[in-house]
N, C-alpha and C positions, 0 to 999 in steps of 0.2 A: 802111733801107727800112721803110715802114709795113707792118704785118701785114694791114690792111684798107684798100682804096683804092677809092673810087667817083669816077668822073669823068663829069659831065654826064649822069647817069642819069635817064631819064624812063620812066614806066610808066602804062598806062591799062588799065582793064577796059572793053572796047568803046570807046565814045566818051567815057567818063568819065575824065578825067585824075586819077590818084592821086598820083603823084610827078612833079615837073617840075625838070629840070636840077639834080639833086642831086650835089654834090661834097663829099667830106670824106675824111679819113684817120684811122686809129686805130693807135696804137703797140702793139707787142708787150707783153703782160703787164699792160696797163692795164684799169681797171674803169670802164665807161661806162654811162650811163643814157640811155634814149630816153624822152622825155616828149612830151605833146601831146594834143589833144582826140580824142575818138572820131571815127573816119573820117578822121583826119589822115594815115594811111598808115604807121603804126608796124608793124603786122603784115605789111603788104606789103613793107616794107623788110627785115624779117627773112627773109621768103620769098625775096627776091632774094639775100640773103647766104647762104642755105642752098642755092641753086641749084635751088629748086623751081619758080621762074618765072624768066623772062629779060627784061631791059629792052627796051623798044621802041627805045631809043637809049642810047649811052653804054656804059661798061664797069664791071663789078664784079669786083674781084680780091681774093683771099685768098692771102697768101704769093706774090703775083705770078702767080697762075693762077686759072682759073675755079673757083668753089666746088665744082662737080660733080666736079672732079679730086681734091679732098682731103676729100670728105665723111666719110671715116673719121676725120678729125681734129676733127670738129665734134660737140659735144654740144648737143642741143636740147631745151628744155623748153617744150612748147606750153601754151596755155591749156587748162584741164580741159574735155574734151569729154563730151557725153552718151554713156554706154556702156550696153550691154545688161547688166543686173544678173545675167542667167543665163548669160552667156558663160563657159565653163569655163576661166578662167585666174586664178591667184592673184596676190596682190601680189608675192611672191617671183619668180614666173615672169615678170611684167612687167619687173622689175628686170633679170633675166637676159637679156631680149630685147636689152638694150643690148650684149650680146656674143654674139648669136645665131650669128654666123659661127664662133665657137669651139666650138659644141656638136658632140658626136660622135654616134655611133649612139644612137638612142632619146633624143635631146636630153640626153645626159650631158655635163656641163661639167667641165673640168679643176678640180682641187682649188683652185688659186689664184683662179680666177674665182668659185667658190662662197664662198671666204673673203672676197673683196672684196665680194660681194653681201651677205654677213652683216654685215660691218663697216659698210657704207653703211646698211643697214636699221636697224642698231642706232643709228648716229649720228643718224639722222633720226627716232628714236622710233617705229619701225614694227614692232618685233620681235613684239609680241603680236598683230599683224594679218597677219603674213607669209603665213599659209596661208588667209586669207580671200579670197573672190572679189573681184577688182579692181572689177568693176562695181557691187558692193554697198557700196563704201567711200564715206565722206563726201568732199565736194569737197576739203577740206584734206588728207585722207589720200591721195587720188589725186594731188594736186599734189606732195606729198613723194615719192611713189612714182616719179613721172616725173622728178623731180630725181635720184633715185638711179639710174634707168635711164640718164640722160644722163651721169652721172659715172663709171659702171662701166668705161667704155672709156678712162678717163684722157685726155679730149680736150684738144687745144691751144686750141681755141676753145670758149667756152660761151655759147650764145645762149638767153636766157630771155624768154618772153612772159608778163609779169605772174605770176611764180612764187609770190607771196604772196597772190594772190586767193583768197578763201573760206577763209582761214586765220586762226585767232585770234591775238591779240597775242603771246602767249607763244611760239607756234610761228613767227610771223613773225620774231621776234628770233633764234630758233635758225637759221632759214634764211638770214637776212641775215648772221649770224655765219659760217655755213658758206661762203657765197658769197665773203664778204670774205677768208676764209682762203686763197683761190686767187689773190688779187691779187698780181701779180708772177710768177705761175706759169702762168696761163692768160689769154688775151685774152677779156675778159668784156664782153658787150653785153646789157643787160637793159631791156626795156620795163617801165615801172612807173608807178603813180599814187601810190606811197608816198613822196612827195617829201621830207618832213622827215627820215625815217630814212635814205634812200639818199644824200642829199646830204652826209652826214657823212663818207663814205668814197670816193665816186667821184672819178675824175680829171677826167672831162669829162661834160657834159650836152649831149645833142643834142635840140633842139626840132624836132619833125616836124609840119609843117602844109603838106603838098604839097611844100614844099622842106625842107631840113634845115639848121639853123644850130647850130654848136657854141658852148658857153659854159662858162666856169668855174663851178662850183657856187655860188660866192659872188656871182655876177652875175645869178643867176636871180631874177626878180621874185617876191615873196612871194604875189602874186595867183595864181600857178600852182598853189599848194597847194589852192586852192578851185576849180580847173578853169577859171580865167579866163585863158586863154592869149591873149596879144596881143603886138604889136610896136609900137614898139621896146621892148626889155626895160630895166628899171631896178630895181635892188634897193631903191631908195628910194621907189618908187611906193606 
């Protein structure tokens, strides 16, 4: 049975259709990329899978149930949002929010959670910044912090919305390597524009332009790397 299954899913904001009759499935432990033009519905698709919004028609199932029923099994990395640089929360505290339900009196976390946070912060190259205010971090540091927050609960699903945006090449490679290390262990779905790098290791590519079409990475047209999304696809175009 597929870990993720969408059947005839449509969604609109008001009268504006965003997704229309979307059907696809994703296997457990697979690494998948979502590509497509801006406004094509990629982020909306992730929100449906997270249970943050609900389809106008059709069904969205994760492990044969509604996403809202298994939200604790989902790790989510959003696009970096604008934050108040004076909001009093540190990088380390943001990471620990991924296990907020485990905090005891006065926000004291068990030793194993603190150790997991430390390991994630270190593996993502964040140690020297861990006590800095989150709002004052660069976009790249914020994104790596949000990845650590998503991973600290050891989720079965990992959904990422352009996780390497605003990150330099060296750190992009580190993040891709980290995400790829979970292939076969977590079901991964990542929105990305970094096509050349990501196609080396993904199992399947989903092109999202109001509808969603699955492809093998080798069959994706090279024009897509330049933002020229079109149909039909042909790797020889």
